[in-house]
KETORMI-574516 format. One line per field, with one value per residue (C-alpha): residue number from 1; residue in three letters; x, y, z. Coordinates in steps of 0.1 Angstrom, whole numbers. Example, Ala and Ser with C-alpha at 12.3 -4.5 7.8 and 13.67 -1.06 7.14 Angstrom:
seq: 1; 2
type: ala; ser
c1: 123; 137
c2: -45; -11
c3: 78; 71
% end
This chain:
seq: 1; 2; 3; 4; 5; 6; 7; 8; 9; 10; 11; 12; 13; 14; 15; 16; 17; 18; 19; 20; 21; 22; 23; 24; 25; 26; 27; 28; 29; 30; 31; 32; 33; 34; 35; 36; 37; 38; 39; 40; 41; 42; 43; 44; 45; 46; 47; 48; 49; 50; 51; 52; 53; 54; 55; 56; 57; 58; 59; 60; 61; 62; 63; 64; 65; 66; 67; 68; 69; 70; 71; 72; 73; 74; 75; 76; 77; 78; 79; 80; 81; 82; 83; 84; 85; 86; 87; 88; 89; 90; 91; 92; 93; 94; 95; 96; 97; 98; 99; 100; 101; 102; 103; 104; 105; 106; 107; 108; 109; 110; 111; 112; 113; 114; 115; 116; 117; 118; 119; 120; 121; 122; 123; 124; 125; 126; 127; 128; 129; 130; 131; 132; 133; 134; 135; 136; 137; 138; 139; 140; 141; 142; 143; 144; 145; 146; 147; 148; 149; 150; 151; 152; 153; 154; 155; 156; 157; 158; 159; 160; 161; 162; 163; 164; 165; 166; 167; 168; 169; 170; 171; 172; 173; 174; 175; 176; 177; 178; 179; 180; 181; 182; 183; 184; 185; 186; 187; 188; 189; 190; 191; 192; 193; 194; 195; 196; 197; 198; 199; 200; 201; 202; 203; 204; 205; 206; 207; 208; 209; 210; 211; 212; 213; 214; 215; 216; 217; 218; 219; 220; 221; 222; 223; 224; 225; 226; 227; 228; 229; 230; 231; 232; 233; 234; 235; 236; 237; 238; 239; 240; 241; 242; 243; 244; 245; 246; 247; 248; 249; 250; 251; 252; 253; 254; 255; 256; 257; 258; 259; 260; 261; 262; 263; 264; 265; 266; 267; 268; 269; 270; 271; 272; 273; 274; 275; 276; 277; 278; 279; 280; 281; 282; 283; 284; 285; 286; 287; 288; 289; 290; 291; 292; 293; 294; 295; 296; 297; 298; 299; 300; 301; 302; 303; 304; 305; 306; 307; 308; 309; 310; 311; 312; 313; 314; 315; 316; 317; 318; 319; 320; 321; 322; 323; 324; 325; 326; 327; 328; 329; 330; 331; 332; 333; 334; 335; 336; 337; 338; 339; 340; 341; 342; 343; 344; 345; 346; 347; 348; 349; 350; 351; 352; 353; 354; 355; 356; 357; 358; 359; 360; 361; 362; 363; 364; 365; 366; 367; 368; 369; 370; 371; 372; 373; 374; 375; 376; 377; 378; 379; 380; 381; 382; 383; 384; 385; 386; 387; 388; 389; 390; 391; 392; 393; 394; 395; 396; 397; 398; 399; 400; 401; 402; 403; 404; 405; 406; 407; 408; 409; 410; 411; 412; 413; 414; 415; 416; 417; 418; 419; 420; 421; 422; 423; 424; 425; 426; 427; 428; 429; 430; 431; 432; 433; 434; 435; 436; 437; 438; 439; 440; 441; 442; 443; 444; 445; 446; 447; 448; 449; 450; 451; 452; 453; 454; 455; 456; 457; 458; 459; 460; 461; 462; 463; 464; 465; 466; 467; 468; 469; 470; 471; 472; 473; 474; 475; 476; 477; 478; 479; 480; 481; 482; 483; 484; 485; 486; 487; 488; 489; 490; 491; 492; 493; 494; 495; 496; 497; 498; 499; 500; 501; 502; 503; 504; 505; 506; 507; 508; 509; 510; 511; 512; 513; 514; 515; 516; 517; 518; 519; 520; 521; 522; 523; 524; 525; 526; 527; 528; 529; 530; 531; 532; 533; 534; 535; 536; 537; 538; 539; 540; 541; 542; 543; 544; 545; 546; 547; 548; 549; 550; 551; 552; 553; 554; 555; 556; 557; 558; 559; 560; 561; 562; 563; 564; 565; 566; 567; 568; 569; 570; 571; 572; 573; 574; 575; 576; 577; 578; 579; 580; 581; 582; 583; 584; 585; 586; 587; 588; 589; 590; 591; 592; 593; 594; 595; 596; 597; 598; 599; 600; 601; 602; 603; 604; 605; 606; 607; 608; 609; 610; 611; 612; 613; 614; 615; 616; 617; 618; 619; 620; 621; 622; 623; 624; 625; 626; 627; 628; 629; 630; 631; 632; 633; 634; 635; 636; 637; 638; 639; 640; 641; 642; 643; 644; 645; 646; 647; 648; 649; 650; 651; 652; 653; 654; 655; 656; 657; 658; 659; 660; 661; 662; 663; 664; 665; 666; 667; 668; 669; 670; 671; 672; 673; 674; 675; 676; 677; 678; 679; 680; 681; 682; 683; 684; 685; 686; 687; 688; 689; 690; 691; 692; 693; 694; 695; 696; 697; 698; 699; 700; 701; 702; 703; 704; 705; 706; 707; 708; 709; 710; 711; 712; 713; 714; 715; 716; 717; 718; 719; 720; 721; 722; 723; 724; 725; 726; 727; 728; 729; 730; 731; 732; 733; 734; 735; 736; 737; 738; 739; 740; 741; 742; 743; 744; 745; 746; 747; 748; 749; 750; 751; 752; 753; 754; 755; 756; 757; 758; 759; 760; 761; 762; 763; 764; 765; 766; 767; 768; 769; 770; 771; 772; 773; 774; 775; 776; 777; 778; 779; 780; 781; 782; 783; 784; 785; 786; 787; 788; 789; 790; 791; 792; 793; 794; 795; 796; 797; 798; 799; 800; 801; 802; 803; 804; 805; 806; 807; 808; 809; 810; 811; 812; 813; 814
type: leu; val; leu; gly; ala; leu; arg; glu; gly; phe; ser; phe; gly; cys; his; gly; gly; ala; lys; met; val; ala; gln; ala; tyr; ala; met; gly; arg; arg; glu; ile; asn; gln; his; phe; asn; ile; arg; asn; ala; lys; leu; leu; ala; ile; ser; phe; val; leu; ile; leu; thr; val; gly; his; gly; ile; his; arg; ser; tyr; gly; val; gly; gly; asp; thr; cys; glu; trp; leu; leu; ser; ser; gly; arg; phe; leu; gly; glu; asn; val; trp; gln; pro; asn; gly; cys; met; met; his; lys; tyr; lys; ile; ser; glu; val; lys; asn; cys; leu; leu; asn; lys; tyr; ile; ala; phe; val; gly; asp; ser; arg; ile; arg; gln; phe; phe; tyr; ser; phe; ile; lys; ile; ile; asn; ser; asp; ile; lys; glu; glu; gly; asn; lys; his; glu; asn; ile; ser; phe; glu; asp; arg; ser; thr; ser; leu; lys; val; asp; phe; leu; trp; tyr; pro; glu; val; asn; asn; ser; met; lys; asp; cys; phe; lys; ala; trp; asn; glu; gly; ala; his; leu; lys; pro; his; leu; ile; val; val; gly; ala; ala; thr; trp; ser; ile; lys; ile; his; asn; gly; ser; met; glu; ala; leu; thr; gln; tyr; lys; thr; asn; leu; thr; leu; ile; thr; pro; leu; leu; glu; lys; leu; ala; glu; thr; asn; asp; ile; tyr; trp; val; leu; gln; asp; pro; val; tyr; glu; asp; leu; leu; ser; glu; asn; arg; lys; met; ile; thr; asn; gln; arg; ile; gly; leu; tyr; asn; asp; val; thr; leu; ser; ile; leu; asn; ser; ser; thr; arg; asn; met; ala; ala; lys; val; lys; ile; leu; arg; ala; ser; lys; leu; val; ala; glu; glu; thr; ile; ala; glu; ser; leu; asp; gly; leu; his; leu; pro; glu; thr; thr; arg; asp; ile; asn; ala; met; ile; leu; leu; asn; ser; tyr; cys; asn; arg; ile; val; lys; pro; ile; asp; gly; ser; cys; cys; leu; pro; arg; ser; pro; leu; ser; leu; ile; gln; lys; leu; thr; gly; cys; phe; phe; ile; ile; cys; ile; ile; ser; phe; ile; val; val; thr; tyr; phe; cys; his; asn; trp; trp; lys; thr; lys; pro; ser; thr; asp; val; glu; ser; gly; glu; glu; lys; lys; pro; ala; thr; ala; ser; leu; ser; asn; ser; glu; lys; leu; leu; leu; ser; leu; ser; lys; leu; gly; leu; ile; met; gly; tyr; phe; tyr; leu; cys; asp; arg; ala; asp; leu; phe; met; lys; glu; gln; lys; tyr; tyr; thr; his; ser; thr; phe; phe; ile; pro; leu; val; tyr; ile; ile; val; leu; gly; val; phe; tyr; tyr; asp; asn; thr; lys; glu; thr; thr; met; leu; asn; arg; glu; gln; thr; asp; glu; trp; lys; gly; trp; met; gln; leu; ile; ile; leu; ile; tyr; his; ile; ser; gly; ala; ser; thr; phe; leu; pro; val; tyr; met; his; val; arg; val; leu; val; ala; ala; tyr; leu; phe; gln; thr; gly; tyr; gly; his; phe; ser; phe; phe; trp; lys; ser; gly; glu; tyr; gly; ile; ser; arg; ile; cys; gln; ile; leu; phe; arg; leu; asn; phe; leu; val; val; val; leu; cys; leu; val; met; asp; arg; pro; tyr; gln; phe; tyr; tyr; phe; val; pro; leu; val; thr; phe; trp; phe; met; val; ile; tyr; val; thr; leu; gly; ile; trp; pro; gln; thr; gly; lys; lys; glu; glu; asn; gly; ser; cys; ser; pro; tyr; trp; ala; val; val; phe; lys; leu; leu; gly; leu; phe; leu; cys; ile; cys; leu; leu; ala; thr; ser; gln; ser; ser; phe; glu; asn; ala; phe; ser; leu; trp; pro; ile; ser; lys; leu; phe; glu; trp; gln; gly; phe; leu; his; glu; trp; trp; phe; arg; trp; lys; leu; asp; arg; phe; ala; val; leu; his; gly; met; val; phe; ala; phe; leu; tyr; ser; ile; leu; lys; lys; asn; his; leu; leu; ser; glu; gly; lys; gly; glu; thr; leu; phe; ala; pro; arg; leu; ser; ser; phe; phe; leu; phe; thr; ser; val; val; val; phe; leu; thr; tyr; ser; ile; trp; cys; ala; asn; cys; lys; asn; lys; thr; glu; cys; asn; glu; leu; his; pro; tyr; phe; ser; val; leu; gln; ile; leu; ser; phe; ile; leu; ile; arg; asn; ile; pro; gly; tyr; val; arg; ser; val; tyr; ser; ser; phe; phe; ala; trp; phe; gly; lys; ile; ser; leu; glu; leu; phe; ile; cys; gln; tyr; his; ile; trp; leu; ala; ala; asp; thr; lys; gly; ile; leu; val; leu; ile; pro; gly; asn; pro; val; leu; asn; ile; ile; ile; ser; thr; phe; ile; phe; val; leu; val; ala; his; glu; ile; ser; gln; ile; thr; asn; asp; leu; val; gln; ile; ala; ile; pro; lys; asp; asn; tyr; val; ala; leu; lys; arg; leu; leu; cys; ala; thr; val; phe; leu; leu; ala; leu; leu; thr; leu; ser; thr; val; glu; gln; leu; asn; lys
c1: -281; -298; -293; -256; -251; -267; -247; -216; -225; -232; -198; -182; -198; -192; -157; -150; -171; -151; -116; -130; -136; -103; -86; -105; -96; -58; -57; -78; -53; -24; -40; -45; -13; 6; -10; -18; 11; 33; 53; 28; 9; 38; 40; 4; 14; 42; 18; -10; 17; 32; -3; -12; 20; 19; -19; -16; 12; -5; -34; -11; 6; -23; -54; -80; -75; -43; -31; -41; -52; -78; -91; -93; -111; -134; -143; -151; -179; -188; -176; -201; -215; -192; -164; -157; -133; -118; -113; -76; -60; -62; -75; -58; -81; -63; -56; -56; -16; -12; -34; -17; 17; 4; -12; 16; 16; -10; -39; -70; -101; -136; -153; -193; -222; -241; -227; -192; -201; -208; -173; -154; -171; -164; -129; -121; -135; -109; -86; -109; -141; -155; -161; -198; -219; -236; -237; -249; -249; -246; -215; -175; -165; -127; -111; -74; -54; -24; -4; 0; -5; -33; -59; -90; -116; -152; -159; -198; -201; -232; -230; -204; -205; -181; -177; -163; -142; -129; -120; -98; -84; -74; -52; -39; -24; -12; -31; -43; -29; -31; -44; -20; -54; -87; -119; -146; -185; -217; -246; -280; -283; -282; -309; -332; -330; -338; -361; -342; -342; -320; -308; -292; -276; -260; -248; -232; -212; -200; -191; -171; -154; -142; -130; -112; -81; -79; -81; -60; -33; -35; -33; 2; 14; -14; -41; -74; -105; -137; -165; -189; -227; -244; -276; -305; -335; -364; -392; -378; -369; -394; -414; -388; -363; -384; -370; -337; -340; -311; -318; -311; -280; -267; -267; -245; -222; -218; -211; -184; -167; -169; -153; -124; -119; -111; -78; -47; -25; 1; -19; 2; -16; -51; -80; -88; -124; -139; -163; -162; -186; -210; -209; -210; -240; -260; -257; -264; -287; -316; -306; -306; -325; -337; -336; -301; -277; -257; -257; -227; -210; -213; -194; -167; -159; -154; -133; -111; -110; -95; -70; -60; -55; -36; -17; -8; 24; 35; 27; 33; 11; 18; -19; -30; -17; -38; -18; 15; 43; 68; 97; 131; 153; 180; 214; 211; 179; 200; 230; 205; 188; 225; 235; 206; 208; 245; 231; 207; 231; 258; 234; 224; 257; 273; 243; 242; 278; 285; 254; 223; 203; 176; 164; 161; 127; 119; 105; 75; 60; 27; 16; 24; 24; 58; 86; 120; 150; 159; 194; 204; 219; 254; 253; 282; 272; 282; 259; 229; 236; 234; 202; 187; 196; 183; 149; 149; 155; 130; 105; 117; 112; 76; 75; 89; 61; 33; 43; 67; 61; 32; 17; -8; -37; -44; -78; -81; -98; -132; -143; -176; -181; -193; -155; -139; -163; -173; -136; -129; -156; -144; -108; -121; -143; -113; -89; -115; -120; -85; -74; -48; -33; -1; 33; 36; 10; 27; 16; 26; 43; 56; 25; 4; 26; 28; -13; -13; 9; -11; -45; -29; -16; -47; -64; -36; -42; -76; -76; -51; -70; -103; -92; -104; -79; -110; -134; -121; -127; -112; -82; -81; -79; -54; -32; -35; -26; 8; 14; 8; 37; 60; 48; 58; 93; 99; 85; 107; 142; 138; 129; 157; 186; 171; 173; 201; 225; 239; 250; 273; 277; 264; 229; 228; 236; 212; 183; 192; 193; 163; 144; 160; 171; 138; 135; 170; 164; 132; 147; 173; 145; 119; 139; 122; 138; 140; 116; 90; 86; 81; 76; 108; 128; 109; 111; 151; 154; 137; 158; 190; 175; 169; 201; 219; 198; 203; 239; 256; 274; 264; 249; 219; 207; 190; 222; 238; 215; 234; 206; 214; 188; 213; 203; 167; 174; 201; 170; 144; 174; 178; 138; 135; 165; 149; 115; 130; 149; 116; 97; 127; 129; 88; 86; 104; 100; 132; 151; 142; 148; 181; 192; 185; 196; 234; 241; 239; 214; 190; 192; 176; 149; 139; 107; 102; 132; 119; 120; 83; 73; 98; 88; 50; 57; 79; 58; 27; 39; 67; 60; 48; 83; 87; 57; 69; 99; 84; 57; 82; 102; 74; 63; 99; 94; 60; 73; 101; 82; 57; 29; 15; -3; 6; -3; -28; -63; -52; -65; -34; -40; -61; -97; -112; -84; -86; -124; -116; -86; -108; -139; -121; -100; -134; -144; -115; -113; -149; -145; -115; -135; -164; -137; -124; -159; -167; -135; -139; -111; -75; -55; -70; -73; -35; -24; -42; -31; 4; -8; -38; -32; -15; -45; -60; -31; -29; -66; -63; -34; -52; -81; -62; -44; -63; -84; -65; -82; -77; -41; -35; -52; -40; -51; -26; -44; -34; -1; 12; 4; 22; 55; 55; 38; 69; 69; 33; 37; 63; 53; 17; 32; 39; 22; -13; -17; -5; 10; 30; -2; -25; -43; -52; -32; -58; -48; -82; -97; -137; -140; -132; -135; -118; -92; -87; -86; -58; -35; -39; -31; 0; 9; 8; 29; 55; 58; 64; 91; 107; 107; 124; 149; 157; 161; 183; 210; 211; 226; 249; 258; 259; 284; 283; 317; 315; 347; 337; 303; 318; 339; 308; 289; 318; 317; 277; 281; 305; 286; 255; 274; 284; 247; 236; 263; 258; 218; 224; 250; 221; 197; 219; 226; 184
c2: -928; -948; -919; -914; -954; -953; -920; -935; -968; -950; -928; -962; -975; -949; -944; -982; -980; -953; -971; -1003; -981; -967; -998; -1013; -987; -989; -1026; -1024; -994; -1017; -1048; -1026; -1008; -1037; -1051; -1019; -999; -981; -1011; -1030; -1006; -1003; -1038; -1040; -1012; -1033; -1061; -1038; -1026; -1059; -1072; -1044; -1044; -1079; -1076; -1044; -1062; -1091; -1071; -1053; -1082; -1107; -1090; -1076; -1038; -1033; -1004; -969; -961; -987; -978; -944; -955; -982; -971; -941; -922; -888; -875; -844; -824; -825; -840; -874; -900; -927; -957; -955; -929; -889; -873; -834; -809; -793; -757; -743; -739; -774; -789; -767; -781; -816; -811; -794; -800; -827; -838; -852; -870; -877; -900; -911; -897; -866; -878; -880; -845; -832; -848; -830; -796; -803; -811; -781; -754; -767; -748; -722; -715; -690; -718; -720; -752; -741; -750; -782; -809; -839; -832; -830; -800; -787; -765; -754; -736; -719; -711; -747; -761; -783; -796; -815; -826; -842; -868; -877; -913; -921; -957; -984; -995; -994; -958; -958; -987; -966; -939; -961; -979; -950; -939; -971; -967; -932; -919; -892; -875; -900; -886; -889; -895; -911; -910; -934; -942; -949; -971; -949; -941; -980; -982; -956; -961; -996; -994; -1014; -1048; -1076; -1077; -1043; -1056; -1085; -1063; -1039; -1070; -1081; -1044; -1039; -1073; -1059; -1028; -1038; -1050; -1017; -1000; -1024; -1017; -980; -984; -996; -963; -940; -937; -952; -948; -964; -947; -972; -960; -937; -946; -927; -912; -928; -909; -876; -894; -879; -901; -910; -919; -942; -973; -963; -983; -988; -1024; -1024; -1000; -1025; -1053; -1029; -1023; -1059; -1066; -1041; -1057; -1090; -1079; -1054; -1073; -1106; -1092; -1118; -1090; -1074; -1058; -1025; -1021; -1025; -1004; -983; -986; -959; -972; -942; -922; -945; -947; -910; -907; -931; -905; -877; -886; -877; -837; -842; -817; -846; -878; -886; -860; -855; -821; -799; -807; -842; -839; -819; -845; -868; -848; -844; -881; -881; -854; -874; -906; -889; -861; -872; -892; -858; -831; -852; -832; -837; -840; -867; -900; -917; -929; -912; -931; -938; -913; -928; -930; -901; -909; -894; -913; -946; -938; -932; -966; -984; -963; -976; -1012; -1013; -1000; -1026; -1055; -1042; -1040; -1075; -1089; -1069; -1076; -1115; -1121; -1102; -1097; -1116; -1085; -1090; -1118; -1094; -1084; -1050; -1046; -1025; -1001; -1017; -985; -961; -982; -969; -989; -990; -992; -1029; -1046; -1030; -1001; -1024; -1013; -991; -959; -973; -1001; -975; -954; -987; -995; -958; -960; -993; -985; -951; -970; -993; -965; -946; -975; -973; -934; -945; -973; -950; -918; -929; -966; -975; -996; -981; -963; -923; -905; -866; -846; -833; -807; -806; -789; -826; -839; -811; -803; -839; -849; -815; -824; -859; -846; -817; -844; -865; -835; -826; -861; -867; -836; -838; -814; -794; -796; -761; -732; -708; -692; -710; -740; -768; -788; -762; -754; -790; -789; -762; -776; -809; -795; -771; -799; -819; -792; -787; -826; -822; -792; -808; -840; -828; -801; -774; -746; -740; -730; -693; -687; -721; -713; -679; -697; -721; -695; -682; -714; -714; -682; -693; -718; -693; -670; -702; -704; -667; -673; -703; -697; -661; -674; -700; -677; -647; -670; -692; -668; -699; -694; -724; -739; -775; -759; -743; -777; -797; -775; -776; -814; -820; -795; -807; -843; -859; -835; -839; -872; -872; -845; -874; -903; -885; -866; -833; -799; -785; -757; -784; -788; -752; -751; -765; -741; -710; -725; -729; -693; -678; -697; -684; -650; -653; -664; -638; -610; -619; -633; -606; -580; -570; -607; -607; -629; -624; -637; -608; -586; -577; -552; -529; -519; -522; -561; -546; -518; -540; -562; -534; -519; -557; -562; -526; -535; -566; -552; -526; -553; -573; -542; -531; -569; -569; -538; -552; -588; -583; -570; -603; -627; -613; -617; -655; -657; -669; -706; -729; -707; -706; -739; -748; -721; -727; -743; -754; -730; -698; -683; -669; -697; -689; -650; -659; -681; -656; -624; -642; -644; -622; -606; -638; -645; -609; -609; -642; -626; -592; -613; -634; -600; -584; -613; -618; -580; -584; -614; -596; -569; -595; -580; -617; -640; -674; -695; -723; -714; -675; -655; -641; -604; -584; -595; -564; -564; -601; -599; -569; -588; -617; -602; -580; -612; -633; -602; -598; -637; -635; -605; -618; -651; -630; -608; -639; -655; -619; -616; -612; -633; -652; -623; -597; -620; -626; -589; -583; -615; -604; -576; -592; -629; -617; -605; -638; -653; -628; -635; -673; -669; -649; -668; -698; -684; -656; -682; -700; -736; -736; -724; -755; -780; -793; -823; -851; -863; -831; -825; -862; -850; -818; -837; -852; -821; -815; -854; -853; -824; -835; -871; -864; -852; -886; -916; -901; -877; -886; -873; -847; -836; -832; -862; -890; -923; -952; -984; -998; -996; -994; -980; -945; -945; -978; -965; -932; -953; -977; -951; -926; -955; -961; -924; -915; -945; -940; -902; -912; -939; -911; -886; -914; -922; -883; -882; -912; -895; -861; -877; -896; -868; -839; -839; -814; -800; -769; -775; -811; -799; -773; -798; -821; -792; -781; -819; -820; -785; -801; -833; -809; -787; -820; -833; -798; -800; -832; -824; -793; -813; -839; -812; -798; -832; -837
c3: 557; 530; 509; 515; 510; 477; 467; 477; 459; 428; 429; 433; 405; 380; 391; 389; 356; 339; 348; 333; 303; 303; 307; 280; 257; 266; 259; 226; 214; 224; 204; 174; 174; 177; 143; 124; 125; 100; 92; 85; 64; 44; 37; 27; 1; -9; -18; -33; -55; -65; -73; -92; -113; -120; -129; -154; -171; -177; -191; -213; -226; -230; -225; -250; -258; -243; -266; -257; -292; -290; -260; -274; -305; -291; -255; -233; -211; -207; -171; -175; -202; -237; -217; -229; -214; -229; -206; -194; -210; -215; -245; -253; -263; -293; -303; -333; -335; -324; -351; -379; -364; -366; -402; -422; -454; -452; -473; -454; -473; -456; -478; -472; -465; -448; -413; -425; -438; -406; -394; -420; -409; -372; -380; -402; -377; -353; -379; -390; -369; -394; -418; -425; -433; -467; -504; -521; -496; -521; -537; -530; -507; -503; -479; -483; -451; -472; -443; -436; -470; -455; -479; -463; -491; -484; -515; -517; -516; -496; -504; -503; -541; -572; -571; -536; -548; -580; -558; -531; -565; -579; -546; -548; -583; -576; -603; -579; -550; -520; -487; -458; -436; -448; -430; -444; -433; -451; -445; -439; -475; -484; -460; -469; -508; -506; -477; -454; -475; -466; -504; -497; -463; -484; -511; -486; -472; -507; -517; -487; -489; -524; -509; -479; -495; -511; -478; -464; -486; -483; -445; -448; -457; -445; -415; -426; -402; -404; -386; -374; -379; -352; -337; -349; -325; -342; -326; -346; -379; -407; -428; -456; -430; -408; -424; -408; -374; -348; -354; -390; -383; -358; -386; -408; -380; -375; -410; -406; -379; -390; -423; -410; -378; -400; -419; -419; -429; -405; -375; -378; -415; -407; -410; -376; -366; -349; -323; -301; -323; -318; -282; -281; -299; -281; -252; -270; -302; -286; -286; -324; -344; -369; -352; -377; -377; -345; -326; -330; -298; -301; -335; -320; -297; -325; -343; -310; -308; -344; -338; -309; -328; -355; -337; -304; -315; -336; -308; -279; -255; -216; -207; -242; -231; -256; -283; -270; -278; -249; -247; -251; -221; -217; -209; -174; -168; -179; -153; -129; -134; -133; -101; -82; -95; -84; -48; -47; -55; -34; -5; -12; -16; 17; 38; 27; 34; 63; 83; 93; 102; 81; 105; 135; 137; 148; 184; 188; 211; 217; 239; 209; 180; 165; 157; 180; 162; 156; 162; 127; 148; 144; 108; 95; 78; 43; 49; 62; 30; 8; 25; 23; -15; -22; -11; -27; -60; -57; -49; -78; -100; -89; -98; -134; -138; -127; -150; -177; -187; -204; -177; -157; -169; -169; -169; -171; -143; -145; -118; -102; -67; -51; -61; -41; -12; -2; 6; 21; 47; 54; 61; 84; 104; 107; 117; 145; 158; 162; 188; 216; 238; 228; 249; 246; 249; 230; 197; 166; 186; 168; 171; 160; 125; 118; 121; 97; 70; 73; 68; 38; 25; 22; 9; -20; -26; -27; -51; -77; -80; -86; -109; -89; -105; -128; -101; -93; -56; -46; -69; -52; -14; -26; -35; 0; 12; -7; 3; 37; 32; 20; 51; 74; 57; 65; 101; 108; 98; 105; 142; 142; 134; 155; 187; 178; 157; 140; 106; 99; 67; 82; 89; 53; 37; 59; 51; 12; 16; 28; 6; -28; -22; -37; -63; -76; -79; -95; -119; -127; -129; -147; -168; -158; -154; -114; -123; -130; -92; -87; -52; -40; -61; -48; -13; -17; -33; -2; 21; 6; 5; 43; 51; 31; 47; 81; 81; 62; 84; 110; 119; 137; 164; 199; 218; 208; 220; 252; 262; 234; 206; 181; 167; 164; 142; 121; 114; 107; 81; 66; 63; 46; 21; 11; 8; -17; -37; -42; -54; -79; -95; -95; -118; -146; -158; -181; -156; -133; -163; -169; -134; -138; -174; -167; -170; -149; -131; -158; -165; -133; -134; -169; -178; -215; -222; -211; -173; -178; -152; -127; -128; -128; -94; -79; -82; -73; -38; -36; -4; 16; 31; 40; 58; 78; 87; 97; 120; 136; 144; 159; 176; 195; 204; 219; 241; 251; 265; 278; 258; 252; 277; 265; 297; 295; 289; 288; 259; 241; 246; 271; 275; 255; 229; 224; 215; 193; 174; 171; 159; 135; 123; 113; 97; 73; 68; 57; 35; 15; 9; -3; -27; -42; -47; -67; -89; -124; -135; -124; -139; -118; -88; -93; -95; -58; -42; -32; -13; 2; 9; 44; 54; 56; 69; 100; 105; 106; 133; 155; 153; 158; 188; 205; 224; 251; 245; 210; 213; 237; 216; 180; 156; 155; 123; 105; 122; 111; 75; 82; 92; 55; 36; 13; 2; -2; -25; -46; -46; -60; -92; -102; -81; -73; -100; -137; -168; -146; -126; -158; -151; -125; -119; -125; -104; -103; -136; -137; -101; -89; -56; -48; -69; -50; -16; -27; -48; -18; 6; -16; -22; 16; 26; -2; 10; 47; 37; 15; 44; 67; 39; 36; 76; 72; 45; 60; 90; 70; 41; 63; 91; 119; 112; 91; 73; 65; 57; 30; 12; 9; -6; -27; -41; -45; -62; -89; -92; -99; -126; -145; -148; -159; -185; -196; -197; -218; -244; -245; -253; -280; -297; -303
% end
């Protein structure tokens, strides 16, 4: 009796405690969701954007060193071995062809001592890597490149004295050919031959004071760079150089800065001071062979800094934001900006005079944290349209500020294994932690496909921001993720058309609108061609291929089956025909490009005037959509014949068959990963990728769906991102990454971790808001009536043709 009473009391206590815990959890969740929901998160993001915009604007206007050229020449740090990062801007690595294009018909002079001679050799080796550092070191050296009429001289002037002064005087008086670019620096010889005396420093100051007006006059029409003296590694200095100490070098640099920075002339005509060379040397001088001269790799960095400073305004590289002039607004950009401004003003006027809807606060479902529709449901379609376009206009303004205006900073990527794999582990842990039961237990149900899109998109985002494309195994696995997206495109659209048999124009318009709306707007705002956002053209093209393949006579759909096998045979022949068309196009690049060379199609799929990028993207995953369609077709057949067990907790096949497929899938999955790790180069891997990627995709599907329990749960964390995966992929181009994905947007300078947190927070919420705007607009723009939808599609086509015509004319007039 006593034991029974204790057992009942213990049982009541456990159940009562569990109930109290559950109630506390529910109350805590309500409290959290009431205050921390999407709406409040977006308000916080807006606050961040306003504060950061004002802060960066003040820094650029009134702060010290707001010019990217100044950042390039005076600041920076090493990201890794031989990778230099100026503070706030991106440095382009110049190729020989780009250097020759920039320095066509130029005369360049390096004036100074042995360190400047090293600088000279590093510079000309970019143009001709076969040049050897040989000959008498204490004399002038000349280099010419006849193909570009480029002349580069090194003039031996080891001291700042009258001889150097006479050289600059002669250039000012026009007695000799005046260089377009002059690089000057000297001091160590003065320290050495005068044994580090203070009298020599005084004389250096006097001579430099006399030379400065000559340099400034030259700087009015030419580029003059004064190179500060690099530090030395005193322990390695020979006995006759022991007097060249870092303390003495610091005194000479202080004198140089005090004189050159004291100029009262026009700031545009001042001598540029190359401080970054000194910063680079401070990190690498220990690798010097004699303690005085820099290692070759370090000198190469200095030469690349000089080229970025001088050539970026001429070459205008995408991945070099230092000293890059802001591109002028195109006519289409101006018209787009005016359109959004008119929408915003119109919405304010209409709502202020006609409604007080903004006073109505949205009610919140405290249980789910989702906002219910407020009393704004009384808004007409035109007012809802103005509201959506106004919000989109403000968001596009943020896009422009991030990646076109010279406001926020940008930095280059640098790949390390930790920058890719550590965030990857974080998102895996979060994804596993936030799991829930699926509403359906069928294979590839909606929650599961959203989850699949979500974790793939997050991996792709980490891949892009970490610059992991340089690591071949990661590159190949990400290629599989892109193929998996296309696989889902084939699977999803085939399944819809097969089940519904609906081929109405309204359905086409809805899909095309959802896929392309954001990209079309960004093309107008950011002045980029359609092919630049390569994934959307790819998915749009394949959707139309699926529609035409299944929609041509005889239209195929399961609802027309009527117990016969004819619909199945029709699909088989259509899939075979599509396979043959793909193979024929893939055999010849010229045939493929000819198929897309007709205007205006060519205008859509060209990138930098060529169709090669479109050919590469199409060919790389040319079978992925077809694989998805075939899989959907086979899945419907298996399901029709009751060969699958999709009940809760049931394995997908019979136990032995499930074990066999599961084991085979794991082996294939791991084998593919091993092959990727041992692949020699991208070219070889890309050739085999279209044939083998499907094995990895099918292996994942089977691993994910064969066990009944695994098929019955999903990650709500990944699924949430999966619902906005398209917007995340597109938005990353300009408000998370920078310089058209070549760099990283810097909202918080000097703190990379905090910068990633804040920029990611804003980026994700912007993508979510754009997804909602698109959903609202598609309901207004695309009616269910096929006839009305067709008329609107024709109007949209005319509008796009007009834009393409305007863009073509403007491009021809440049």
